DODOGU-367715 format. One record per residue: residue number from 0; chain; x, y, z of N, C-alpha, C in turn. Coordinates in steps of 0.1 Angstrom, whole numbers, padded with zeros to 4 digits. Layout:
REM DODOGU-367715
GUTOR  i  ch  n_u  n_v  n_w  ca_u  ca_v  ca_w  c_u  c_v  c_w
GUTOR  NUM  A  X  Y  Z  X  Y  Z  X  Y  Z
...
***
This chain:
REM DODOGU-367715
GUTOR  i  ch  n_u  n_v  n_w  ca_u  ca_v  ca_w  c_u  c_v  c_w
GUTOR  0  A  0133  0005  -0079  0140  -0006  -0073  0135  -0019  -0079
GUTOR  1  A  0121  -0021  -0079  0116  -0033  -0085  0106  -0028  -0096
GUTOR  2  A  0107  -0034  -0108  0099  -0030  -0119  0093  -0042  -0127
GUTOR  3  A  0080  -0042  -0129  0074  -0052  -0138  0071  -0045  -0151
GUTOR  4  A  0076  -0050  -0162  0075  -0045  -0175  0067  -0054  -0184
GUTOR  5  A  0054  -0051  -0186  0045  -0059  -0195  0046  -0074  -0193
GUTOR  6  A  0045  -0078  -0180  0047  -0092  -0176  0035  -0100  -0179
GUTOR  7  A  0038  -0111  -0186  0028  -0122  -0188  0033  -0134  -0181
GUTOR  8  A  0024  -0141  -0173  0028  -0153  -0166  0016  -0162  -0165
GUTOR  9  A  0018  -0175  -0167  0008  -0185  -0165  0015  -0198  -0161
GUTOR  10  A  0009  -0207  -0153  0014  -0220  -0151  0009  -0229  -0162
GUTOR  11  A  0017  -0239  -0165  0013  -0248  -0176  0000  -0254  -0174
GUTOR  12  A  -0009  -0253  -0185  -0022  -0259  -0184  -0032  -0251  -0177
GUTOR  13  A  -0028  -0238  -0173  -0038  -0230  -0165  -0039  -0216  -0172
GUTOR  14  A  -0049  -0209  -0169  -0051  -0196  -0175  -0040  -0186  -0169
GUTOR  15  A  -0039  -0175  -0176  -0029  -0165  -0172  -0032  -0159  -0159
GUTOR  16  A  -0021  -0157  -0151  -0022  -0150  -0138  -0020  -0135  -0140
GUTOR  17  A  -0010  -0132  -0149  -0008  -0118  -0152  -0007  -0116  -0168
GUTOR  18  A  -0012  -0106  -0173  -0011  -0103  -0187  -0008  -0088  -0189
GUTOR  19  A  0003  -0085  -0195  0008  -0071  -0197  0008  -0063  -0185
GUTOR  20  A  0013  -0069  -0174  0013  -0063  -0161  0025  -0054  -0159
GUTOR  21  A  0022  -0041  -0156  0032  -0031  -0153  0031  -0027  -0138
GUTOR  22  A  0042  -0026  -0131  0041  -0022  -0117  0055  -0017  -0113
GUTOR  23  A  0056  -0007  -0104  0069  -0002  -0099  0069  -0001  -0084
GUTOR  24  A  0080  -0004  -0078  0082  -0002  -0064  0095  0006  -0062
GUTOR  25  A  0094  0017  -0055  0105  0026  -0052  0114  0021  -0041
GUTOR  26  A  0126  0025  -0041  0136  0020  -0031  0131  0025  -0017
GUTOR  27  A  0131  0016  -0007  0127  0019  0006  0112  0019  0009
GUTOR  28  A  0104  0016  -0001  0090  0016  0001  0085  0003  0008
GUTOR  29  A  0074  0005  0015  0068  -0007  0022  0054  -0010  0015
GUTOR  30  A  0053  -0021  0009  0041  -0025  0002  0034  -0037  0009
GUTOR  31  A  0021  -0038  0008  0014  -0050  0011  0006  -0054  -0001
GUTOR  32  A  0005  -0067  -0004  -0002  -0072  -0015  -0014  -0080  -0010
GUTOR  33  A  -0026  -0076  -0014  -0038  -0082  -0009  -0047  -0086  -0020
GUTOR  34  A  -0054  -0097  -0018  -0063  -0102  -0029  -0070  -0115  -0025
GUTOR  35  A  -0080  -0119  -0032  -0087  -0132  -0029  -0078  -0144  -0032
GUTOR  36  A  -0081  -0155  -0026  -0073  -0167  -0028  -0072  -0171  -0043
GUTOR  37  A  -0060  -0174  -0048  -0058  -0178  -0062  -0057  -0166  -0071
GUTOR  38  A  -0055  -0154  -0066  -0054  -0142  -0074  -0040  -0140  -0080
GUTOR  39  A  -0030  -0147  -0074  -0016  -0145  -0078  -0007  -0138  -0069
GUTOR  40  A  -0011  -0137  -0056  -0002  -0129  -0047  0011  -0136  -0045
GUTOR  41  A  0011  -0149  -0042  0024  -0156  -0040  0032  -0157  -0053
GUTOR  42  A  0025  -0158  -0064  0032  -0159  -0077  0039  -0145  -0080
GUTOR  43  A  0033  -0134  -0076  0039  -0121  -0078  0052  -0121  -0069
GUTOR  44  A  0052  -0126  -0057  0063  -0126  -0049  0075  -0134  -0054
GUTOR  45  A  0071  -0146  -0060  0081  -0155  -0065  0087  -0149  -0078
GUTOR  46  A  0080  -0141  -0085  0085  -0134  -0097  0096  -0124  -0092
GUTOR  47  A  0093  -0117  -0082  0102  -0107  -0076  0114  -0114  -0070
GUTOR  48  A  0113  -0126  -0065  0124  -0133  -0059  0133  -0140  -0069
GUTOR  49  A  0128  -0141  -0082  0136  -0148  -0092  0134  -0163  -0091
GUTOR  50  A  0123  -0167  -0085  0120  -0182  -0084  0111  -0186  -0095
GUTOR  51  A  0104  -0177  -0101  0096  -0179  -0113  0099  -0168  -0123
GUTOR  52  A  0097  -0171  -0136  0101  -0161  -0146  0089  -0160  -0156
GUTOR  53  A  0087  -0147  -0160  0076  -0145  -0170  0078  -0151  -0183
GUTOR  54  A  0067  -0155  -0190  0067  -0160  -0203  0070  -0148  -0213
GUTOR  55  A  0065  -0136  -0209  0068  -0124  -0217  0071  -0113  -0207
GUTOR  56  A  0078  -0103  -0211  0081  -0091  -0203  0093  -0094  -0194
GUTOR  57  A  0095  -0084  -0185  0107  -0085  -0176  0104  -0081  -0162
GUTOR  58  A  0111  -0087  -0153  0111  -0082  -0139  0125  -0077  -0136
GUTOR  59  A  0126  -0064  -0132  0139  -0058  -0130  0140  -0054  -0116
GUTOR  60  A  0151  -0057  -0110  0154  -0053  -0096  0168  -0046  -0095
GUTOR  61  A  0168  -0035  -0090  0180  -0027  -0088  0187  -0025  -0102
GUTOR  62  A  0179  -0023  -0112  0184  -0020  -0126  0188  -0033  -0134
GUTOR  63  A  0186  -0045  -0128  0190  -0057  -0136  0178  -0066  -0138
GUTOR  64  A  0176  -0071  -0150  0165  -0080  -0153  0168  -0093  -0146
GUTOR  65  A  0159  -0099  -0139  0161  -0112  -0132  0161  -0124  -0141
GUTOR  66  A  0172  -0132  -0140  0172  -0145  -0147  0176  -0155  -0137
GUTOR  67  A  0177  -0151  -0124  0180  -0160  -0113  0177  -0153  -0100
GUTOR  68  A  0177  -0160  -0088  0175  -0152  -0076  0187  -0144  -0073
GUTOR  69  A  0185  -0132  -0068  0196  -0123  -0065  0200  -0124  -0050
GUTOR  70  A  0213  -0123  -0047  0218  -0125  -0033  0212  -0115  -0023
GUTOR  71  A  0209  -0103  -0027  0205  -0093  -0017  0190  -0092  -0016
GUTOR  72  A  0183  -0102  -0021  0168  -0102  -0019  0165  -0113  -0009
GUTOR  73  A  0159  -0109  0002  0156  -0119  0013  0141  -0123  0011
GUTOR  74  A  0139  -0136  0014  0125  -0142  0013  0122  -0149  0025
GUTOR  75  A  0111  -0145  0031  0106  -0152  0044  0093  -0158  0041
GUTOR  76  A  0092  -0171  0043  0080  -0179  0040  0071  -0182  0052
GUTOR  77  A  0059  -0186  0049  0049  -0188  0060  0054  -0199  0069
GUTOR  78  A  0060  -0210  0063  0064  -0221  0071  0078  -0220  0077
GUTOR  79  A  0083  -0208  0077  0096  -0205  0083  0108  -0210  0075
GUTOR  80  A  0108  -0223  0070  0119  -0228  0063  0131  -0231  0071
GUTOR  81  A  0129  -0235  0084  0140  -0238  0093  0143  -0253  0092
GUTOR  82  A  0156  -0256  0095  0160  -0270  0095  0157  -0275  0109
GUTOR  83  A  0149  -0286  0110  0145  -0291  0123  0156  -0297  0131
GUTOR  84  A  0167  -0302  0124  0178  -0308  0131  0189  -0298  0134
GUTOR  85  A  0187  -0286  0131  0197  -0276  0134  0192  -0267  0146
GUTOR  86  A  0201  -0262  0154  0197  -0253  0165  0193  -0239  0159
GUTOR  87  A  0187  -0231  0168  0183  -0218  0164  0195  -0210  0159
GUTOR  88  A  0207  -0211  0166  0219  -0204  0161  0223  -0209  0148
GUTOR  89  A  0223  -0222  0146  0227  -0228  0133  0218  -0224  0122
GUTOR  90  A  0205  -0223  0124  0196  -0218  0114  0198  -0204  0111
GUTOR  91  A  0201  -0196  0121  0203  -0182  0118  0216  -0179  0110
GUTOR  92  A  0226  -0187  0111  0238  -0184  0103  0239  -0192  0090
GUTOR  93  A  0228  -0199  0087  0228  -0208  0075  0231  -0200  0062
GUTOR  94  A  0224  -0189  0060  0226  -0181  0048  0241  -0177  0047
GUTOR  95  A  0247  -0172  0058  0261  -0168  0057  0270  -0180  0055
GUTOR  96  A  0267  -0191  0060  0276  -0203  0058  0275  -0207  0043
GUTOR  97  A  0264  -0206  0037  0263  -0209  0023  0271  -0199  0015
GUTOR  98  A  0270  -0186  0018  0278  -0176  0011  0292  -0179  0012
GUTOR  99  A  0297  -0182  0024  0311  -0185  0026  0316  -0197  0018
GUTOR  100  A  0307  -0207  0017  0311  -0219  0010  0312  -0217  -0005
GUTOR  101  A  0303  -0209  -0011  0303  -0207  -0025  0312  -0195  -0029
GUTOR  102  A  0314  -0186  -0020  0322  -0174  -0023  0313  -0164  -0031
GUTOR  103  A  0319  -0152  -0033  0312  -0141  -0039  0310  -0143  -0054
GUTOR  104  A  0302  -0152  -0058  0300  -0156  -0072  0289  -0148  -0079
GUTOR  105  A  0282  -0139  -0072  0272  -0131  -0078  0258  -0138  -0077
GUTOR  106  A  0258  -0151  -0073  0246  -0159  -0073  0242  -0162  -0058
GUTOR  107  A  0252  -0167  -0051  0250  -0170  -0037  0254  -0158  -0028
GUTOR  108  A  0262  -0150  -0032  0267  -0138  -0025  0270  -0127  -0035
GUTOR  109  A  0268  -0114  -0031  0271  -0103  -0040  0286  -0104  -0045
GUTOR  110  A  0288  -0100  -0057  0302  -0099  -0062  0311  -0091  -0053
GUTOR  111  A  0322  -0097  -0049  0332  -0090  -0041  0329  -0090  -0026
GUTOR  112  A  0318  -0095  -0022  0315  -0096  -0007  0324  -0106  0000
GUTOR  113  A  0330  -0102  0011  0338  -0110  0019  0330  -0113  0032
GUTOR  114  A  0327  -0126  0034  0320  -0130  0046  0329  -0131  0058
GUTOR  115  A  0326  -0123  0068  0335  -0123  0080  0331  -0133  0090
GUTOR  116  A  0330  -0129  0103  0327  -0138  0114  0312  -0141  0114
GUTOR  117  A  0309  -0154  0109  0295  -0158  0107  0288  -0159  0120
GUTOR  118  A  0293  -0165  0130  0286  -0167  0143  0284  -0153  0149
GUTOR  119  A  0293  -0144  0148  0291  -0131  0155  0280  -0123  0148
GUTOR  120  A  0280  -0124  0135  0269  -0117  0127  0255  -0122  0130
GUTOR  121  A  0254  -0136  0130  0241  -0142  0133  0237  -0140  0147
GUTOR  122  A  0246  -0141  0157  0243  -0139  0171  0239  -0125  0173
GUTOR  123  A  0244  -0115  0166  0240  -0101  0167  0225  -0100  0164
GUTOR  124  A  0221  -0106  0154  0206  -0106  0151  0198  -0114  0160
GUTOR  125  A  0203  -0125  0165  0195  -0132  0175  0193  -0124  0188
GUTOR  126  A  0204  -0117  0192  0203  -0108  0203  0193  -0097  0201
GUTOR  127  A  0194  -0091  0189  0185  -0080  0185  0171  -0084  0185
GUTOR  128  A  0168  -0097  0182  0154  -0101  0181  0150  -0109  0193
GUTOR  129  A  0158  -0108  0204  0154  -0115  0216  0155  -0130  0216
GUTOR  130  A  0164  -0135  0209  0165  -0150  0208  0178  -0156  0213
GUTOR  131  A  0187  -0147  0219  0200  -0152  0224  0199  -0163  0234
GUTOR  132  A  0188  -0163  0242  0187  -0173  0252  0182  -0187  0247
GUTOR  133  A  0177  -0187  0235  0172  -0200  0229  0181  -0204  0217
GUTOR  134  A  0193  -0198  0216  0202  -0201  0205  0206  -0216  0204
GUTOR  135  A  0206  -0223  0215  0211  -0237  0215  0199  -0246  0214
GUTOR  136  A  0187  -0241  0213  0175  -0250  0212  0172  -0253  0197
GUTOR  137  A  0163  -0262  0195  0159  -0266  0182  0145  -0260  0179
GUTOR  138  A  0142  -0259  0166  0129  -0252  0162  0117  -0259  0169
GUTOR  139  A  0117  -0272  0171  0106  -0278  0178  0105  -0275  0192
GUTOR  140  A  0115  -0269  0198  0115  -0266  0212  0111  -0251  0215
GUTOR  141  A  0108  -0243  0205  0105  -0229  0207  0091  -0226  0201
GUTOR  142  A  0086  -0214  0204  0073  -0211  0200  0072  -0207  0185
GUTOR  143  A  0060  -0206  0180  0059  -0201  0166  0065  -0187  0163
GUTOR  144  A  0062  -0178  0173  0068  -0165  0171  0083  -0165  0172
GUTOR  145  A  0089  -0173  0180  0103  -0174  0180  0109  -0181  0168
GUTOR  146  A  0102  -0190  0162  0106  -0196  0149  0106  -0186  0138
GUTOR  147  A  0096  -0178  0138  0095  -0167  0128  0106  -0157  0130
GUTOR  148  A  0109  -0154  0142  0120  -0144  0145  0133  -0150  0140
GUTOR  149  A  0135  -0164  0142  0147  -0170  0137  0148  -0169  0122
GUTOR  150  A  0137  -0171  0115  0137  -0169  0101  0141  -0155  0097
GUTOR  151  A  0136  -0145  0104  0139  -0131  0101  0154  -0129  0104
GUTOR  152  A  0159  -0134  0115  0173  -0132  0118  0182  -0138  0107
GUTOR  153  A  0179  -0150  0102  0186  -0157  0092  0187  -0148  0079
GUTOR  154  A  0175  -0142  0076  0175  -0134  0064  0182  -0121  0066
GUTOR  155  A  0181  -0114  0077  0187  -0101  0079  0202  -0102  0081
GUTOR  156  A  0207  -0114  0085  0221  -0116  0087  0228  -0115  0073
GUTOR  157  A  0221  -0117  0062  0227  -0117  0049  0227  -0103  0043
GUTOR  158  A  0222  -0093  0051  0222  -0079  0047  0215  -0076  0034
GUTOR  159  A  0202  -0080  0034  0194  -0077  0021  0190  -0063  0020
GUTOR  160  A  0187  -0059  0007  0181  -0045  0005  0167  -0047  0001
GUTOR  161  A  0162  -0059  -0002  0148  -0062  -0005  0144  -0073  0004
GUTOR  162  A  0132  -0071  0011  0127  -0082  0020  0113  -0085  0015
GUTOR  163  A  0111  -0098  0010  0099  -0103  0006  0093  -0113  0016
GUTOR  164  A  0080  -0111  0019  0074  -0120  0029  0061  -0125  0024
GUTOR  165  A  0060  -0139  0025  0048  -0145  0020  0039  -0150  0032
GUTOR  166  A  0029  -0142  0035  0021  -0145  0047  0029  -0150  0059
GUTOR  167  A  0038  -0142  0063  0048  -0147  0073  0042  -0149  0087
GUTOR  168  A  0031  -0143  0090  0025  -0144  0103  0012  -0151  0104
GUTOR  169  A  0008  -0158  0093  -0005  -0163  0092  -0009  -0174  0102
GUTOR  170  A  0001  -0181  0107  -0002  -0192  0117  0000  -0188  0131
GUTOR  171  A  0002  -0175  0133  0005  -0170  0147  -0007  -0164  0153
GUTOR  172  A  -0007  -0163  0166  -0019  -0156  0173  -0018  -0141  0171
GUTOR  173  A  -0029  -0134  0174  -0030  -0120  0171  -0020  -0112  0178
GUTOR  174  A  -0017  -0113  0191  -0007  -0105  0197  0007  -0107  0191
GUTOR  175  A  0010  -0119  0188  0024  -0122  0182  0024  -0116  0168
GUTOR  176  A  0014  -0117  0160  0013  -0111  0147  0016  -0096  0148
GUTOR  177  A  0009  -0089  0157  0011  -0075  0158  0025  -0071  0163
GUTOR  178  A  0030  -0079  0172  0044  -0077  0177  0054  -0078  0166
GUTOR  179  A  0053  -0089  0158  0063  -0091  0147  0060  -0081  0136
GUTOR  180  A  0048  -0076  0134  0046  -0066  0124  0053  -0053  0128
GUTOR  181  A  0052  -0049  0141  0059  -0037  0145  0074  -0039  0144
GUTOR  182  A  0079  -0051  0146  0093  -0054  0145  0098  -0052  0130
GUTOR  183  A  0090  -0057  0121  0094  -0056  0107  0094  -0041  0103
GUTOR  184  A  0084  -0034  0108  0083  -0019  0104  0095  -0012  0110
GUTOR  185  A  0099  -0015  0122  0111  -0009  0128  0124  -0012  0120
GUTOR  186  A  0125  -0025  0117  0137  -0029  0110  0138  -0023  0096
GUTOR  187  A  0127  -0022  0089  0126  -0015  0076  0131  -0001  0077
GUTOR  188  A  0126  0006  0087  0130  0020  0089  0145  0022  0092
GUTOR  189  A  0150  0013  0101  0164  0013  0105  0173  0011  0093
GUTOR  190  A  0170  0000  0085  0179  -0004  0075  0176  0001  0061
GUTOR  191  A  0165  0009  0060  0161  0014  0047  0157  0003  0037
GUTOR  192  A  0151  -0008  0042  0147  -0019  0034  0135  -0016  0025
GUTOR  193  A  0135  -0022  0013  0123  -0022  0005  0116  -0035  0009
GUTOR  194  A  0103  -0034  0013  0096  -0045  0018  0083  -0047  0010
GUTOR  195  A  0080  -0060  0008  0067  -0064  0002  0062  -0076  0010
GUTOR  196  A  0050  -0074  0016  0044  -0085  0024  0031  -0089  0017
GUTOR  197  A  0030  -0102  0014  0018  -0108  0009  0009  -0112  0021
GUTOR  198  A  -0003  -0109  0021  -0012  -0112  0032  -0026  -0114  0028
GUTOR  199  A  -0034  -0122  0035  -0048  -0123  0032  -0056  -0115  0043
GUTOR  200  A  -0049  -0109  0052  -0055  -0102  0064  -0056  -0087  0060
GUTOR  201  A  -0068  -0082  0059  -0070  -0068  0056  -0063  -0059  0066
GUTOR  202  A  -0065  -0062  0079  -0060  -0053  0090  -0044  -0053  0089
GUTOR  203  A  -0038  -0064  0086  -0024  -0065  0085  -0019  -0057  0073
GUTOR  204  A  -0026  -0057  0062  -0022  -0049  0051  -0023  -0034  0054
GUTOR  205  A  -0033  -0031  0061  -0035  -0016  0065  -0024  -0012  0075
GUTOR  206  A  -0019  -0021  0083  -0009  -0017  0093  0005  -0016  0087
GUTOR  207  A  0008  -0025  0077  0022  -0027  0073  0025  -0021  0059
GUTOR  208  A  0014  -0018  0051  0017  -0013  0038  0015  0002  0037
GUTOR  209  A  0026  0009  0034  0024  0024  0031  0017  0025  0018
GUTOR  210  A  0019  0015  0009  0011  0014  -0003  0006  0000  -0004
GUTOR  211  A  -0006  -0002  -0009  -0013  -0015  -0009  -0016  -0018  -0024
GUTOR  212  A  -0012  -0030  -0028  -0015  -0035  -0042  -0027  -0045  -0040
GUTOR  213  A  -0038  -0042  -0047  -0049  -0051  -0047  -0049  -0059  -0060
GUTOR  214  A  -0049  -0072  -0059  -0051  -0081  -0070  -0065  -0086  -0071
GUTOR  215  A  -0070  -0089  -0083  -0083  -0095  -0085  -0082  -0109  -0090
GUTOR  216  A  -0093  -0114  -0094  -0093  -0127  -0100  -0085  -0127  -0113
GUTOR  217  A  -0077  -0137  -0116  -0068  -0137  -0128  -0077  -0136  -0141
GUTOR  218  A  -0071  -0131  -0152  -0057  -0125  -0152  -0057  -0110  -0147
GUTOR  219  A  -0046  -0107  -0141  -0044  -0093  -0136  -0037  -0085  -0147
GUTOR  220  A  -0043  -0074  -0151  -0038  -0066  -0162  -0031  -0053  -0157
GUTOR  221  A  -0037  -0046  -0148  -0032  -0033  -0143  -0033  -0033  -0128
GUTOR  222  A  -0023  -0028  -0122  -0022  -0027  -0107  -0033  -0018  -0101
GUTOR  223  A  -0040  -0022  -0091  -0048  -0013  -0084  -0041  -0009  -0071
GUTOR  224  A  -0038  0004  -0069  -0029  0008  -0058  -0037  0017  -0049
GUTOR  225  A  -0035  0015  -0036  -0041  0024  -0026  -0030  0029  -0017
GUTOR  226  A  -0029  0042  -0016  -0018  0048  -0008  -0023  0049  0007
GUTOR  227  A  -0013  0046  0015  -0016  0045  0030  -0005  0051  0038
GUTOR  228  A  -0001  0064  0035  0011  0069  0041  0011  0070  0056
GUTOR  229  A  0000  0070  0063  -0001  0072  0077  0001  0059  0085
GUTOR  230  A  0004  0048  0077  0005  0035  0084  0017  0035  0094
GUTOR  231  A  0027  0043  0092  0038  0044  0101  0035  0052  0114
GUTOR  232  A  0024  0059  0114  0021  0068  0125  0017  0059  0138
GUTOR  233  A  0023  0063  0149  0020  0056  0161  0005  0058  0165
GUTOR  234  A  -0001  0046  0168  -0015  0047  0171  -0025  0047  0159
GUTOR  235  A  -0019  0045  0147  -0027  0046  0135  -0039  0036  0135
GUTOR  236  A  -0036  0024  0140  -0046  0013  0140  -0058  0016  0149
GUTOR  237  A  -0057  0026  0157  -0068  0030  0166  -0076  0041  0161
GUTOR  238  A  -0073  0046  0149  -0080  0058  0143  -0091  0054  0134
GUTOR  239  A  -0100  0064  0132  -0111  0061  0123  -0106  0060  0108
GUTOR  240  A  -0095  0067  0105  -0090  0066  0092  -0086  0052  0089
GUTOR  241  A  -0079  0045  0098  -0076  0031  0097  -0088  0022  0095
GUTOR  242  A  -0098  0024  0103  -0110  0017  0102  -0117  0019  0088
GUTOR  243  A  -0117  0031  0084  -0123  0034  0071  -0115  0027  0060
GUTOR  244  A  -0102  0027  0060  -0094  0020  0050  -0097  0005  0050
GUTOR  245  A  -0098  -0001  0062  -0102  -0015  0063  -0115  -0018  0056
GUTOR  246  A  -0125  -0009  0059  -0138  -0011  0053  -0137  -0010  0037
GUTOR  247  A  -0129  0000  0033  -0127  0001  0018  -0121  -0011  0012
GUTOR  248  A  -0110  -0016  0019  -0103  -0028  0014  -0113  -0040  0014
GUTOR  249  A  -0121  -0041  0024  -0130  -0053  0025  -0140  -0052  0014
GUTOR  250  A  -0145  -0040  0011  -0155  -0039  0000  -0149  -0042  -0013
GUTOR  251  A  -0137  -0038  -0015  -0130  -0040  -0028  -0127  -0055  -0030
GUTOR  252  A  -0124  -0062  -0019  -0121  -0076  -0020  -0134  -0084  -0022
GUTOR  253  A  -0145  -0080  -0016  -0157  -0087  -0018  -0162  -0085  -0033
GUTOR  254  A  -0159  -0073  -0038  -0163  -0071  -0052  -0154  -0079  -0062
GUTOR  255  A  -0142  -0081  -0058  -0133  -0089  -0066  -0134  -0104  -0065
GUTOR  256  A  -0140  -0108  -0054  -0141  -0123  -0051  -0152  -0130  -0059
***
């Protein structure tokens, strides 16, 4: 589904973040990306989203090398990216409105896609995410968890097959983080989404990543991958296996930092 082929990337005037980096994500897989500050976690996500491009090598998504953002890749950012002057409902249908305006040009919408009833599609997700009652409110009038749910609704309304998340729950309290984490896991399983979440929280990576990519201090040459297939199991975060994985991840991060 997502492939990195010998990727080199650096920001102008800075050392390389990735050198000869190879990595593969299978369709429907759930990944968490973990590493110390400045290791390239967000950069990796932007390369997958087609917002940054390697100086060498290729990033391939669904069989096509990226040279621009692809319409079916959804991106959720830490600051939500909501328009403060638009209502929750208007924010939720923004992606679909843009698609209808530009048409199925292969850049803003998939080739051949016909956008139907925008409000109905967006309201369906607001209802699914428990936001129907706040649809007429503005982002400044709702909680952080509700703002993040609005961002999720806006993304899912566009029917993505890849969902990329850059520390989406970092500013939320622990109960809200866990609730939204469960929601993302449920939505992934329902829709067969391929998901990648960048996080600095070890426990979050262990709960949400069936596979965990560990990045170290740049440059990153080879992926360090930890399999975590039991993350989907109910009650997994209460088990000794989960605690042992968290200890392992913490030790590896301390060694890398």
